[in-house]
C-alpha positions in Angstrom: 77.6 105.5 92.9 81.3 106.5 93.8 84.0 105.6 91.5 87.0 103.9 92.6 88.9 107.3 92.7 86.3 108.9 95.0 86.2 105.9 97.3 89.8 106.2 97.8 89.3 109.8 98.7 86.8 109.2 101.3 88.7 106.1 102.8 91.8 108.1 103.0 90.0 110.6 105.2 88.3 107.8 107.3 91.8 105.9 107.9 93.3 109.5 108.9 90.3 110.2 111.4 90.7 106.6 112.6 94.4 106.9 113.6 94.0 110.2 115.1 91.1 108.5 117.5 93.3 105.6 118.0 96.2 107.8 119.2 94.0 109.7 121.6 92.6 106.5 123.0 95.9 104.9 123.5 97.6 108.1 124.8 94.8 108.4 127.4 95.0 104.8 128.6 98.7 104.6 128.9 101.3 106.5 130.3 104.1 108.0 128.6 107.5 106.0 128.7 110.3 108.3 129.7 112.4 108.2 126.7 115.8 109.3 126.2 114.9 111.6 123.3 115.1 115.2 122.2 112.3 117.4 123.7 111.9 120.9 122.3 112.6 123.5 125.2 109.7 124.8 127.0 109.5 128.4 127.3 108.4 128.8 131.1 106.8 132.1 130.4 104.2 130.9 127.9 100.7 130.8 129.0 98.9 127.7 129.0 95.3 127.9 128.9 92.5 125.2 129.1 92.3 125.0 125.4 95.9 124.3 125.0 95.6 121.5 127.4 92.8 120.2 125.2 94.8 120.4 122.1 97.6 118.5 123.9 94.8 115.9 125.0 93.6 115.6 121.5 96.9 115.5 119.5 99.7 115.1 121.9 100.3 111.4 121.0 101.2 112.7 117.4 104.2 114.8 118.8 106.6 111.8 120.0 110.2 111.1 118.9 111.4 113.1 115.8 108.1 115.1 115.8 109.9 117.2 118.4 112.4 118.3 116.2 109.9 119.3 113.4 107.9 121.3 115.9 111.2 122.9 117.2 112.1 123.9 113.7 108.8 125.3 113.1 108.9 127.4 116.1 112.6 128.5 116.3 114.1 127.4 113.1 117.6 125.7 113.0 119.1 126.7 116.4 121.1 123.4 117.0 123.4 121.6 114.6 121.5 118.2 115.2 118.2 119.8 113.8 120.0 120.0 110.4 119.0 116.5 109.8 115.4 117.5 109.1 114.8 119.1 106.0 112.9 122.5 106.0 110.0 122.5 103.5 107.4 120.5 106.2 108.3 122.4 109.3 108.5 125.8 107.4 105.1 125.1 105.9 103.8 124.3 109.4 105.2 127.9 110.4 103.4 129.2 107.6 100.0 127.8 108.4 100.3 128.0 112.0 100.7 132.1 111.5 97.4 132.1 109.6 95.7 129.6 112.3 97.0 132.0 115.2 94.9 134.8 114.0 91.6 132.6 114.1 92.7 130.6 117.2 94.0 133.5 119.3 93.2 131.8 122.4 95.9 129.4 121.7 99.5 129.5 122.4 102.3 129.3 119.8 103.0 125.5 120.6 99.3 124.5 120.3 98.8 126.4 117.1 102.0 124.9 115.6 100.7 121.2 116.5 97.4 121.8 114.9 99.0 123.1 111.6 101.1 120.1 111.4 98.3 117.6 111.9 96.3 119.6 109.3 99.0 119.8 106.6 99.6 116.2 106.8 96.0 115.4 107.0 95.4 117.2 103.5 99.0 115.7 102.2 98.0 112.3 102.7 94.5 112.5 101.3 95.9 114.0 98.1 99.0 111.4 98.0 96.1 108.7 98.2 94.3 109.9 95.4 97.4 110.7 92.9 98.8 107.3 94.0 95.5 105.5 92.6 96.0 107.5 89.4 99.7 106.6 89.1 98.9 102.9 90.2 96.2 102.9 87.4 98.5 104.4 84.8 101.4 102.1 85.4 99.6 98.7 86.2 96.8 99.3 83.6 94.2 97.9 85.7 91.4 99.8 87.7 90.6 97.1 90.2 94.4 96.3 91.2 95.2 100.0 91.3 92.2 100.6 93.7 93.3 97.7 95.9 96.7 99.1 96.0 95.3 102.7 97.0 93.2 101.1 99.8 96.4 99.2 101.3 98.2 102.8 101.0 95.4 104.0 103.3 96.1 101.3 106.1 99.9 101.3 105.5 102.2 99.8 108.1 103.4 103.3 108.4 100.3 104.7 109.2 101.1 106.4 112.3 103.8 108.5 110.5 101.8 109.7 107.9 99.5 111.3 110.5 102.1 112.5 113.2 103.8 115.6 113.0 106.4 113.8 110.6 107.3 114.6 106.8 106.0 111.5 105.5 102.9 112.6 104.3 104.2 115.5 102.5 106.9 113.5 100.9 104.8 110.7 99.7 102.8 113.4 98.0 105.4 114.9 96.1 107.1 111.8 95.3 104.1 110.0 93.7 103.2 113.7 91.9 107.0 113.6 90.6 106.3 110.1 89.3 103.2 111.1 87.7 104.6 114.0 86.2 107.5 112.2 84.7 105.4 109.7 83.2 103.4 112.6 81.6 106.6 114.0 80.3 105.5 117.4 82.0 107.8 120.3 81.8 107.4 121.4 85.2 108.7 117.9 86.7 111.3 119.6 88.4 109.0 121.5 90.8 107.7 118.6 92.5 111.4 116.6 92.5 112.9 119.7 94.0 110.4 120.4 96.6 110.7 116.4 97.5 114.4 117.0 97.9 114.0 119.5 100.7 111.4 117.4 102.6 113.4 114.2 102.8 117.2 113.7 101.6 116.1 110.7 99.2 113.9 112.9 97.4 116.7 113.6 95.1 116.8 109.9 93.7 113.4 111.0 92.0 115.3 113.0 89.3 115.8 109.2 87.7 112.3 109.2 86.7 112.4 112.1 84.0 116.0 111.1 83.1 114.6 107.6 82.3 111.6 108.9 80.3 114.1 111.1 78.4 116.4 108.0 77.8 113.5 106.1 76.3 112.9 109.0 73.8 116.5 109.2 72.7 117.6 105.5 72.6 114.4 104.2 70.9 112.5 107.3 69.3 114.7 109.9 68.4 117.8 108.2 67.4 116.1 105.6 65.2 114.2 108.4 63.5 117.4 110.1 62.7 119.0 107.0 61.2 115.9 106.3 59.2 115.6 109.8 58.1 119.5 109.9 57.1 119.0 106.4 55.0 116.0 107.5 53.4 116.9 109.9 50.8 113.4 111.5 50.6 113.1 112.6 53.8 116.9 113.2 54.7 116.4 117.0 54.7 114.5 116.6 57.8 117.4 114.9 59.7 118.9 118.4 60.8 115.4 119.2 62.3 115.5 116.0 64.3 118.9 116.4 65.4 118.0 119.7 66.9 115.1 118.2 68.8 117.5 115.9 70.3 120.0 118.9 71.4 116.6 120.4 72.9 115.9 117.3 74.7 119.5 117.1 76.2 119.1 120.7 77.2 115.6 119.9 78.8 117.0 117.0 80.8 120.0 119.1 81.8 117.9 122.0 82.8 115.4 119.5 84.5 118.0 117.9 86.9 119.7 121.1 87.8 116.6 123.0 88.9 115.7 119.6 90.8 118.8 119.7 92.6 118.9 123.6 93.0 117.0 123.8 96.2 118.9 121.0 98.0 122.2 123.0 97.0 120.5 126.3 98.5 119.6 124.3 101.8 123.2 123.3 102.1 124.4 126.7 101.5 122.2 128.2 104.2 123.4 125.4 106.5 127.0 126.4 105.8 126.4 130.3 106.5 124.2 129.6 109.5 126.9 127.1 111.5 130.0 127.7 109.8 130.4 131.3 109.7 130.2 134.4 112.2 127.6 136.2 110.5 124.8 134.4 112.0 122.8 136.3 114.6 122.0 134.7 118.0 120.1 137.3 119.4 116.9 136.4 117.4 117.0 132.9 119.4 114.8 133.0 122.7 117.0 132.8 125.7 115.2 129.6 126.9 116.3 127.8 123.6 119.9 129.2 123.9 120.0 128.0 127.5 118.8 124.5 126.6 121.6 124.4 123.9 124.4 125.5 126.5 123.2 122.9 129.1 123.4 120.2 126.6 126.5 121.0 125.0 124.7 121.6 121.6 126.4 123.6 118.6 124.5 126.4 117.9 124.8 129.0 115.0 127.4 131.6 115.0 129.2 130.1 118.0 133.1 129.7 118.5 133.1 126.0 118.3 132.8 125.1 114.4 132.0 121.5 113.2 134.4 119.4 111.1 132.1 119.3 108.0 132.5 123.1 107.8 136.1 122.4 106.5 135.3 119.7 103.9 135.9 120.0 100.3 132.2 120.1 99.8 130.5 121.1 103.2 127.4 119.0 103.5 126.0 118.7 107.0 123.6 115.9 106.5 125.7 112.8 106.3 128.0 114.2 109.1 125.2 114.7 111.5 123.3 111.4 110.7 126.8 109.7 111.6 127.6 111.9 114.8 124.1 112.1 116.3 122.6 108.9 115.3 125.4 106.5 114.2 124.1 106.2 110.8 126.7 104.4 108.6 127.9 101.3 106.5 126.8 98.2 108.6 127.1 100.3 111.8 123.6 99.2 112.9 124.3 95.4 112.6 124.7 94.7 116.6 123.1 91.9 118.6 121.1 94.4 120.4 119.5 95.7 117.4 118.1 92.2 116.5 114.4 92.9 117.6 114.5 96.0 115.2 115.6 93.8 112.3 112.8 91.4 113.1 110.5 94.6 112.9 111.8 95.7 109.2 111.8 92.1 108.1 108.1 91.9 106.3 108.6 95.2 104.4 112.1 94.2 103.2 111.0 90.5 102.1 107.9 92.3 100.3 110.2 94.6 98.6 112.6 91.9 97.7 110.3 89.4 96.5 108.4 91.8 94.6 111.5 92.7 92.6 112.9 89.4 92.3 109.7 88.3 90.7 109.4 91.1 88.4 112.9 90.2 86.8 111.9 86.6 86.4 108.6 87.3 85.1 110.0 89.9 82.5 113.6 88.3 81.9 112.9 87.9 78.2 111.9 91.7 77.7 114.5 93.0 80.1 117.2 90.8 78.1 115.9 92.5 74.7 116.0 95.8 76.4 112.0 96.0 75.7 111.4 97.8 78.6 113.1 100.9 77.0 110.8 100.6 73.9 107.5 100.9 76.1 106.9 104.6 75.5 103.4 104.8 76.4 101.4 103.6 79.4 98.6 101.9 77.8 95.9 99.4 79.1 98.0 96.5 79.8 96.7 92.8 79.9 96.4 91.0 83.1 98.3 87.9 82.0 101.1 89.1 83.9 101.2 90.8 87.5 104.2 92.7 86.6 103.7 95.0 83.5 107.2 95.8 81.9 106.5 99.4 82.5 107.4 99.1 86.3 110.8 98.9 85.6 111.9 102.4 86.8 109.9 101.8 89.9 111.7 98.4 90.6 115.1 99.9 90.3 114.2 102.9 92.6 112.6 100.5 95.0 115.8 98.1 94.9 118.2 101.1 95.3 116.3 102.2 98.6 115.9 98.4 99.9 119.8 98.1 99.5 120.2 101.7 101.2 118.1 100.7 104.1 119.6 97.0 104.6 123.1 98.5 104.5 123.0 102.0 106.0 119.9 103.0 107.9 118.4 102.3 111.3 116.6 99.1 110.0 113.5 99.8 111.8 113.1 103.1 109.8 112.9 101.0 106.4 109.0 100.5 107.2 108.2 104.4 107.1 111.0 105.2 104.4 109.9 102.6 101.9 106.3 103.1 102.6 106.2 106.6 101.8 108.9 106.5 98.7 107.9 103.4 96.8 104.8 101.9 95.6 106.1 98.3 95.6 105.0 97.5 98.9 101.4 98.3 98.0 101.4 97.2 94.3 102.6 93.7 95.2 100.3 93.0 98.2 97.3 94.3 95.8 98.1 91.6 93.1 98.0 88.9 95.7 95.0 89.7 97.5 92.0 87.3 96.4 89.4 90.1 96.2 87.6 89.3 92.6 84.3 90.5 91.7 82.7 89.6 88.3 80.2 92.0 86.8 79.1 91.4 83.5 82.1 89.2 82.9 84.2 92.2 83.7 86.3 92.3 87.1 84.9 95.3 89.3 86.5 97.1 91.9 83.7 96.7 94.5 80.3 94.7 95.0 77.4 96.5 94.2 76.3 97.9 97.8 79.7 99.0 98.6 79.7 101.2 95.3 77.0 103.1 96.6 78.9 103.8 99.9 81.4 106.2 101.0 83.2 104.4 103.7 82.6 100.6 103.2 85.1 98.6 101.0 85.9 94.9 100.4 88.0 94.7 103.0 85.1 95.1 105.5 82.6 93.0 103.7 84.8 90.2 102.3 83.2 86.8 103.1 86.2 84.5 102.9 89.9 85.3 103.3 92.6 83.2 102.0 95.7 82.9 103.9 97.7 85.4 101.9 94.7 87.9 102.6 95.1 87.2 106.4 99.0 87.9 106.5 98.7 91.1 104.6 96.0 92.3 106.9 97.8 91.4 110.0 100.7 93.1 108.7 99.1 96.3 107.5 96.3 96.7 110.4 98.8 95.3 113.2 101.6 97.6 112.4 99.0 100.2 112.3 97.5 99.7 115.6 100.5 98.5 117.5 102.5 101.2 116.0 100.1 103.8 117.2 100.2 102.7 120.6 103.9 102.3 120.8 104.3 105.5 119.1 102.0 107.6 121.0 103.3 106.5 124.5 106.9 107.3 123.5 107.9 103.8 123.2 110.2 102.4 120.5 108.9 101.9 117.1 109.8 102.2 113.4 
């Protein structure tokens, strides 16, 4: 019999194989759209063998749109200013794994090895993220069945194609869920996954709020009340000084945690400044065909005479400047009539996120008013009388912040993959309203007996009746998975 955690593990593998097969099929059946997008310059002297063509046939549909930037960075580094919008941990990991694979797959050229490495890393990161997401969901929701359903829905996320393509979503989701779990467990090393997530995607820095929240719980409702009680009680007044020292130790810990979490991001910005704002950068290590492409397209390159305006800023951070210059990202800048289709594309996930947040506040208004959400120290088994346990509070605030940010600033169609890889709320909300319920010895079970003994079969495949809500959820999740894979693999506009 397969426990839910093992079922999630195997189904996550099945879902990735399905997406890879789907993009292969769609890429073969439909010609690529001639998109006006960045394509990493090709080295005309690079040998292309039969095996290289085979790799392109198998995985070419996973290298569209922004994937070209990640592939370019993995091969050549940050050779153009616009590549600074893509953070380094994922492409540098791809480069390292690619060098190892090159010694094994010596018949392949560098481009093919990079593609294989990128797909392999995403495959592994997604499977690990699905398993840790189940653990996180069970810890917060306090219910095995709901956690299982949420993890299954995560495996067929509307952003599935981006979890498989050569994007950083899978790595970011894994590090984000790992950060959340480490914060809940009050791990001393929570700064490590948070710091790494901050050099995968810029919104990884927001994850520092989780250990800060846990520390505030300790301080406001455990440490300070204990100091007051011991001070008033003469019998234990001598222990007050020791408790005050513990509070200062906690302050130092959270300070160090936040400092270490943001240090990788700061070092990255320092590297960017040295590379593009000083004359120390050595362009001789950049291949000639890459330099020629940059010259022909008027791209700013390291060590050049032309310096960008962000170099003269008081705090020279390239990210926001580049997002605005090359992608027109900014406050309400995407609100144009021609972008209405993209708003419809993002509407489902924005609706789900906002509805989940509003329902949480309505259901827990008494606990929130009395600040009981801060008093809940331990994530214990929670009664299922409530859909939204009060312990969800930090995830609700995190999801609210990201949702508002998506509505106001980003290219709105990106909301699906940004929220789908950074917040659990999409999957938790949909899991709570699915009709799947199986009673086993008067207890709710995660699967029926036949499915428990199968690696691959899940309730979505064998359910006899589907409610209207079930159908809407499946249409949204599977529809975006299939249509998104078709659109993306053929260089057509998608999220």
